[in-house]
C-alpha positions in Angstrom: 39.2 10.6 -24.0 35.7 11.8 -23.8 35.8 13.2 -27.3 37.0 10.1 -29.0 35.6 7.2 -26.8 32.6 8.6 -25.4 31.8 11.0 -28.3 32.9 9.4 -31.8 33.3 5.7 -31.0 29.8 5.5 -28.8 28.2 7.6 -31.7 29.4 5.1 -34.2 28.0 2.0 -32.4 24.9 3.5 -31.0 23.8 5.9 -33.9 25.4 4.6 -37.0 25.6 0.8 -36.5 23.0 0.4 -33.9 24.2 -2.5 -32.0 21.0 -2.5 -29.7 18.2 -5.1 -29.7 15.8 -2.7 -28.4 16.0 -0.7 -31.7 14.7 -3.7 -33.7 11.7 -3.7 -31.9 11.1 0.0 -32.8 11.4 -1.1 -36.4 7.9 -2.9 -36.6 5.6 -1.6 -39.0 2.5 0.6 -37.9 -0.3 -1.4 -37.2 1.3 -4.7 -36.3 0.4 -4.0 -32.6 -2.7 -2.2 -31.7 -2.3 0.7 -29.0 -4.6 0.9 -26.0 -7.5 3.6 -26.9 -6.9 5.4 -23.6 -3.3 5.6 -24.1 -4.0 7.0 -27.8 -6.2 9.7 -26.2 -3.5 10.4 -23.8 -1.0 11.0 -26.7 -3.4 13.2 -28.4 -3.9 15.2 -25.4 0.0 15.7 -25.1 0.2 16.7 -28.7 -2.7 19.4 -28.1 -1.1 20.9 -24.6 2.2 19.6 -23.4 4.3 18.9 -26.5 7.4 18.2 -25.0 9.9 15.0 -25.6 9.9 14.1 -21.5 5.9 13.8 -21.8 6.0 12.0 -25.0 8.6 9.4 -23.8 6.1 7.9 -21.4 4.0 6.5 -24.4 4.5 3.0 -25.6 6.0 2.5 -29.2 2.4 1.1 -30.5 0.8 4.6 -29.3 3.5 6.4 -31.1 3.0 4.3 -34.4 -0.6 5.1 -34.4 -0.1 8.8 -33.7 2.3 8.9 -36.7 -0.2 6.9 -38.9 -2.9 9.5 -37.9 -0.9 12.2 -38.8 0.2 10.9 -41.9 3.8 10.8 -41.3 5.9 8.3 -42.7 9.2 7.0 -41.6 11.7 4.9 -43.4 12.1 1.4 -42.0 16.0 1.2 -42.7 16.8 1.0 -39.2 16.3 4.4 -37.9 12.5 4.3 -36.5 13.5 4.6 -33.2 11.3 5.9 -30.4 13.1 9.2 -30.0 12.7 9.4 -34.0 9.2 9.0 -33.6 8.9 11.4 -31.0 11.0 14.1 -32.9 8.8 13.7 -36.0 5.5 14.1 -34.0 6.9 17.2 -32.4 8.2 18.6 -35.5 4.7 18.3 -37.2 2.3 21.3 -36.4 -1.0 20.0 -34.8 -4.4 21.6 -35.2 -7.3 20.0 -33.6 -10.5 22.0 -34.3 -14.0 20.2 -33.3 -16.6 20.8 -36.1 -20.0 19.8 -36.1 -21.7 18.3 -39.3 -24.3 20.9 -39.4 -21.6 23.8 -39.2 -19.7 22.3 -42.3 -20.0 24.3 -45.5 -19.4 23.5 -49.2 -15.7 24.0 -50.5 -14.8 24.5 -54.2 -11.7 22.3 -54.4 -11.1 23.6 -57.8 -10.3 27.1 -56.5 -7.4 25.6 -54.4 -4.2 23.8 -55.1 -4.8 21.1 -57.8 -4.5 17.6 -56.6 -1.5 17.0 -59.0 0.7 19.5 -57.3 -0.2 17.9 -53.9 0.8 14.7 -54.9 4.0 16.0 -56.5 4.7 17.8 -53.5 4.2 14.9 -51.2 6.4 12.4 -53.2 9.0 15.1 -53.1 8.7 15.3 -49.3 8.7 11.8 -48.7 12.0 11.4 -50.6 13.5 14.0 -48.5 12.3 12.5 -45.2 13.6 9.1 -46.5 17.0 10.5 -47.2 17.3 12.1 -43.8 16.1 9.0 -42.0 18.4 6.8 -43.9 21.5 7.7 -41.4 21.5 4.5 -39.4 21.9 0.7 -39.8 20.1 -1.3 -37.0 21.8 -4.8 -36.8 19.2 -7.7 -36.3 19.0 -9.9 -33.4 20.8 -12.8 -35.4 23.9 -10.5 -35.9 24.0 -9.2 -32.4 24.1 -12.8 -31.2 26.9 -13.3 -33.6 28.9 -10.6 -32.1 28.0 -11.7 -28.5 29.4 -15.2 -29.4 32.5 -13.6 -30.8 32.9 -11.5 -27.7 32.6 -14.6 -25.4 35.2 -16.4 -27.3 38.0 -13.8 -26.9 40.6 -14.6 -24.3 42.3 -11.6 -22.8 44.6 -10.7 -20.0 43.1 -10.3 -16.5 43.9 -6.7 -16.5 42.4 -5.9 -19.9 38.7 -4.9 -19.5 36.7 -5.7 -22.6 33.2 -4.7 -23.8 30.2 -6.8 -21.9 29.6 -10.2 -23.6 25.9 -9.3 -23.9 26.7 -6.1 -25.9 23.4 -5.1 -27.5 21.2 -6.0 -24.5 19.9 -3.4 -22.1 20.9 -5.4 -19.1 24.7 -4.4 -19.6 24.0 -0.8 -18.8 26.2 2.2 -19.7 29.6 1.5 -21.0 32.5 3.2 -19.9 35.3 5.0 -21.8 37.7 2.1 -21.2 35.1 -0.5 -22.6 34.6 1.7 -25.6 38.3 2.0 -26.2 38.8 -1.9 -26.0 35.9 -2.5 -28.2 37.1 -0.2 -31.1 40.8 -1.3 -30.7 40.2 -4.9 -31.6 37.0 -6.7 -30.6 34.2 -4.9 -32.8 36.5 -4.1 -35.8 37.7 -7.8 -36.1 34.2 -9.2 -35.5 32.4 -7.0 -38.1 34.9 -8.0 -40.6 34.3 -11.6 -40.1 30.6 -11.0 -40.2 30.7 -8.6 -43.4 33.9 -9.5 -45.1 34.6 -10.1 -48.7 32.2 -13.1 -48.8 29.1 -11.4 -47.5 26.4 -11.2 -50.0 23.8 -9.3 -48.6 23.3 -5.4 -48.0 26.3 -3.7 -49.7 26.2 -1.2 -46.9 27.4 -3.6 -44.2 30.7 -4.2 -45.7 31.3 -0.4 -46.0 30.3 -0.2 -42.3 32.8 -2.5 -41.5 35.4 -0.9 -43.5 34.5 2.6 -41.7 34.9 0.8 -38.3 38.1 -0.3 -39.5 39.1 3.0 -40.4 38.0 4.7 -37.0 40.1 1.9 -35.3 43.3 2.9 -37.3 42.7 6.5 -36.6 42.5 6.0 -32.7 45.4 3.7 -32.9 47.6 6.5 -34.4 46.1 9.2 -32.2 46.4 7.3 -29.0 49.9 5.7 -29.4 52.4 6.1 -26.8 54.9 7.7 -29.2 53.8 11.1 -31.3 55.7 12.4 -34.3 54.6 14.7 -37.3 54.0 11.2 -39.2 51.6 10.2 -36.3 49.7 13.1 -36.4 49.3 12.7 -40.3 48.3 9.3 -40.4 45.6 9.9 -37.5 44.3 13.0 -39.7 44.4 10.8 -43.0 42.5 7.8 -41.3 40.1 10.1 -39.4 39.1 11.9 -42.5 38.8 8.9 -44.5 36.4 7.3 -41.8 34.2 10.6 -41.9 34.1 10.3 -45.8 33.1 6.8 -45.5 30.3 7.6 -43.2 29.3 10.2 -45.6 29.4 8.2 -48.5 27.1 5.3 -46.7 24.6 7.9 -45.2 24.6 11.2 -47.2 21.7 12.5 -44.9 23.8 11.7 -41.8 24.1 14.9 -39.5 27.6 15.0 -38.0 28.1 16.0 -34.2 30.4 18.6 -32.8 32.6 15.6 -31.8 33.5 14.9 -35.3 34.6 18.2 -36.0 36.6 18.2 -32.7 38.3 14.9 -33.6 39.9 16.6 -36.7 41.9 19.1 -34.6 43.2 16.7 -32.1 46.3 16.3 -34.1 47.2 19.8 -33.3 47.2 18.8 -29.4 49.2 15.6 -30.3 52.2 18.1 -31.7 52.0 20.6 -28.7 51.6 18.2 -25.7 52.9 14.9 -26.9 51.3 11.4 -26.8 47.7 11.5 -25.6 48.4 9.3 -22.7 50.1 12.1 -21.0 47.2 14.2 -20.8 44.0 12.5 -21.3 41.4 12.4 -18.7 41.6 8.7 -17.3 43.8 9.4 -14.3 41.4 12.2 -13.3 38.4 10.1 -13.8 39.9 7.5 -11.7 40.6 10.0 -9.0 36.9 11.3 -9.1 35.8 7.6 -8.9 37.7 7.4 -5.8 36.2 10.5 -4.3 32.7 9.6 -5.0 33.1 6.5 -2.8 34.0 8.6 0.2 31.4 8.8 2.9 30.1 12.2 3.4 27.2 14.1 5.2 26.1 15.6 1.9 26.4 19.1 3.5 28.1 21.7 1.0 30.9 23.3 2.9 31.8 20.4 4.9 31.6 17.9 2.1 34.7 19.4 0.5 36.6 19.3 3.6 35.9 15.5 4.2 36.7 14.5 0.8 40.0 16.6 0.8 41.0 15.2 4.2 40.0 11.6 3.2 42.0 11.8 0.2 45.3 13.1 1.7 45.1 10.7 4.5 44.8 7.8 2.1 47.8 9.4 -0.1 50.0 9.5 3.1 49.3 5.8 4.1 50.1 4.6 0.7 53.6 6.7 0.7 54.2 5.3 4.2 53.8 1.8 2.9 56.6 2.4 0.2 59.1 3.6 2.9 61.7 0.9 3.9 61.5 1.9 7.7 57.6 1.5 7.8 56.2 0.4 11.3 55.5 -3.3 11.7 51.8 -2.5 12.4 51.4 -0.9 9.0 53.4 -3.9 7.1 51.2 -6.3 8.6 48.0 -4.5 7.3 49.6 -3.8 3.8 47.1 -6.0 2.1 44.1 -4.3 3.7 45.2 -0.8 3.0 46.0 -1.3 -0.5 42.3 -2.4 -1.0 41.2 1.0 0.5 
């Protein structure tokens, strides 16, 4: 469950197909919005002394863009200049700041050092490698995200079926749970992306390939999470999962796969050993954990565990009593109240 839905699926829509309007704001070209000089000085001091990601995240995007421009670092504008990408680029760049007065400067013979042609050649090669590495994501435009939200709003589903939030792509919906990612990949997003980037799409050629990769991932998860398993099911799961990874490699040659992608190639072994995934995935355990987190405790280690155990056992005993035909009348009258507990 965690590996597929919170790992592979979430990575697909958060890091590959970036369904996030905030990412579009990060793709503004450097210089379109000036940063505060005080914040810029603060950013320089952080680079000099406290070079940590947590300290850099406090800086605004215009400040990070100005620091990148001063350092001569160029990031590709193909949907990957997010705030974390900028911070990683700044932290990876060694910074040497030395104050030298004009009277202390000395004449340097440039001919004694590396020629300008060699420097230019190396710079072009380094820029090509940087662009290749950065070309590992595709941020959707606000118009495309609005179209996805409109499609999600028009889907009619059973009352017990919890789909992704209708405002998917906005920051307001918060963190999605595994069940929401599951429903999103099973039907909502594959169908929506195919409608947006189908055969009649005449824009970027990577868009149809990404829609195809989404469908391959949906097929793999469909075979892997079936209520029935067999050697044929495991073979089909492995076939579509490998095809999905190959498709991602074709679209983004510089993409770095995560451990989740490696682990998903071994799930077919567990399907043959333990049977259908519904019998051993973590949804029941997560539901129990969610119930335990709602238990009122005194937050004292040593007593907290006893309180949670006794509350859980008491609730289980009451629910068992409700199912007995000879339950007391008082309990039967309070069935509706007790079932909500």
